[in-house]
C-alpha positions as CSV (number, residue, x, y, z in Angstrom):
1,M,-77.2,-1.0,-81.2
2,E,-77.0,2.7,-82.3
3,M,-73.6,4.4,-82.9
4,R,-72.8,8.1,-82.9
5,F,-69.5,9.3,-84.2
6,R,-67.6,12.5,-83.4
7,D,-64.9,13.7,-85.7
8,V,-61.5,14.3,-84.0
9,N,-58.8,14.2,-86.7
10,T,-55.9,14.9,-84.3
11,G,-52.8,12.8,-84.8
12,I,-53.8,9.2,-85.5
13,V,-57.2,9.6,-83.9
14,E,-59.9,9.7,-86.6
15,A,-63.1,9.7,-84.4
16,R,-64.7,8.8,-81.1
17,V,-67.7,6.5,-80.9
18,V,-70.6,6.5,-78.4
19,I,-72.7,3.3,-78.6
20,K,-76.3,3.2,-77.3
21,L,-76.6,-0.4,-76.1
22,S,-80.2,0.0,-74.8
23,E,-82.4,2.8,-73.6
24,G,-80.4,4.9,-71.1
25,L,-77.2,2.7,-71.4
26,L,-74.3,4.3,-73.4
27,L,-70.9,2.9,-74.0
28,N,-68.3,5.7,-74.3
29,E,-64.6,6.1,-75.2
30,I,-64.3,3.8,-78.2
31,T,-61.8,5.3,-80.6
32,I,-61.2,4.9,-84.3
33,L,-57.4,5.1,-85.1
34,N,-55.6,5.4,-88.4
35,R,-52.2,3.7,-88.0
36,K,-50.1,3.7,-91.2
37,G,-53.3,3.9,-93.3
38,E,-55.1,1.0,-91.5
39,L,-58.2,1.8,-89.5
40,E,-58.3,0.2,-86.0
41,V,-60.9,0.2,-83.3
42,E,-59.5,0.9,-79.8
43,L,-61.6,-0.2,-76.9
44,P,-61.4,1.6,-73.5
45,K,-58.9,0.5,-70.9
46,K,-58.4,1.2,-67.3
47,T,-54.8,2.1,-66.4
48,F,-53.5,2.1,-62.9
49,T,-50.2,2.1,-60.9
50,T,-49.5,-1.1,-58.9
51,K,-48.1,-1.1,-55.3
52,N,-44.6,-1.7,-56.7
53,G,-44.8,1.4,-59.0
54,K,-45.5,-0.5,-62.3
55,T,-48.2,0.7,-64.7
56,A,-50.8,-1.9,-65.5
57,S,-54.0,-1.9,-67.5
58,F,-57.1,-4.1,-68.2
59,D,-59.9,-3.9,-70.8
60,I,-63.1,-2.3,-69.5
61,I,-65.2,-4.2,-72.1
62,Q,-64.8,-8.0,-71.8
63,F,-65.8,-10.5,-74.4
64,E,-66.2,-14.2,-73.9
65,T,-64.2,-15.1,-76.9
66,E,-61.6,-13.3,-79.1
67,D,-64.0,-14.0,-82.1
68,E,-66.7,-11.9,-80.4
69,K,-64.3,-9.1,-79.9
70,T,-63.1,-9.2,-83.5
71,L,-66.8,-9.2,-84.7
72,F,-67.7,-6.2,-82.5
73,S,-64.6,-4.3,-83.8
74,L,-65.5,-5.0,-87.4
75,Q,-69.1,-3.9,-86.8
76,V,-67.9,-0.6,-85.3
77,K,-65.4,-0.1,-88.2
78,N,-68.0,-0.8,-90.9
79,E,-70.5,1.6,-89.3
80,Y,-67.7,4.2,-89.1
81,L,-66.9,3.7,-92.8
82,E,-70.6,4.2,-93.7
83,W,-70.8,7.3,-91.5
84,R,-67.6,8.7,-93.2
85,K,-69.1,8.3,-96.6
86,K,-71.9,10.7,-95.6
87,Q,-69.7,13.0,-93.5
88,K,-66.7,14.1,-95.5
89,K,-63.6,15.4,-93.7
90,V,-63.3,19.2,-93.7
91,R,-59.8,20.6,-93.3
92,V,-59.3,24.1,-92.0
93,F,-56.0,25.7,-92.7
94,D,-54.5,28.8,-91.1
95,G,-53.1,31.5,-93.3
96,D,-49.5,30.3,-92.3
97,E,-49.9,27.0,-94.1
């Protein structure tokens, strides 16, 4: 499994991740969030409006057990931390700041 990260640094979003699962098969829209100093991995969800007007959502990526989901998230987080060690954040300031 090969992971490619793209720096975002907007609000709580640190980066986006594209995972190459196999040749020609990419998993997109995984997000690294920084909430109150804690890194979180957010997996993609499908959001839709039901017939009665309520908003509902479900996970696009399904895991057989919660342990597998946790292990996957930890693996993505660890890869991100390794990538971040090599790719330092660069902040660009306007003259107004």
